[in-house]
Phi, psi and omega in degrees: 000140177277172181297322178295318180295322178298317179295325182291313189291322177298312180302315179294325175298317178298312182297318182296316178295318173307312177298318177295315177304313177294330179291319183293312177305312178305307181304312180297327185267335182257322179264332181302315181296337181268332181277342186284345183282110171239157181233116179248000178154181186307332178299342182262001179294139179267155175295146180303327177293326170292321178299316175306332183267356179280149176286157190304318184293328178283330171302309178299316181293330180286323176295320181298322183292321184289313185300315182297331185268311187286337186271355179295122179304136178084346182288341176073024183242013184294315182299313180304317184295313183296321182291324177293323174299331176292327176286322177293323175300317179304314178296319176299313178301326179297316186281318192235004178095197190279341183283128179265140180295157179301325184290334177291305180304318179297325181292315182296320178295322185291316182291317185295323180269006177058049191229082186295338183290346181256011171300140178296141176259347180230162179243105179242133178256116175263126182284141175288143178289138183282132180277126183276136180272126182293140180268125181300149180279166184299316181298333183277340184279141182301150180289147184282123178283118181272132179266116177256137183283144183275152182276000000 
C-alpha cells in the first residue's frame, strides 16, 4: 500500500468514527429522556404540582408509560394506572381547559380494556374547532331608512 492509500483509509476511518459518535450523541439527547421515564406503579407517580409544570410532550410520555404497564392483562395495575391518569388529566385541564387530548382518552380506554397494543404511540393535540358567528343574511337586516330633507 502506498502512502496516499494509507492516508485515505485513515481519513475514512476517522469520518466513520465521527459519524458514529454524532449518532450516539443524537440518540442520547433526543430519544433517551422520553424513553428513560418508566412507570412501575404508584411509587413512580409524580405530584400534581410537578405534572402541572411539565410540558405537553412529557405529560403525554408519562401517560404512555403508565398505559403500557397498567394495560397488561393480569398485571393488577389497572386501578393504579387509572388513578394516576386522573391526576395527569387534572394537569392537562389546568393548562388547556376541559377538552381531553386523544392520547389521554386512548390511554384510559386501553387500560380499561386491558389492551396495551392500543396505548397511544404518538402525542397529537387536536385543537377544538373555532365556532364561527353566523353573519345575518341581507334579507334579515332591517331596511335602510333614507332620510329625505323636508322643504
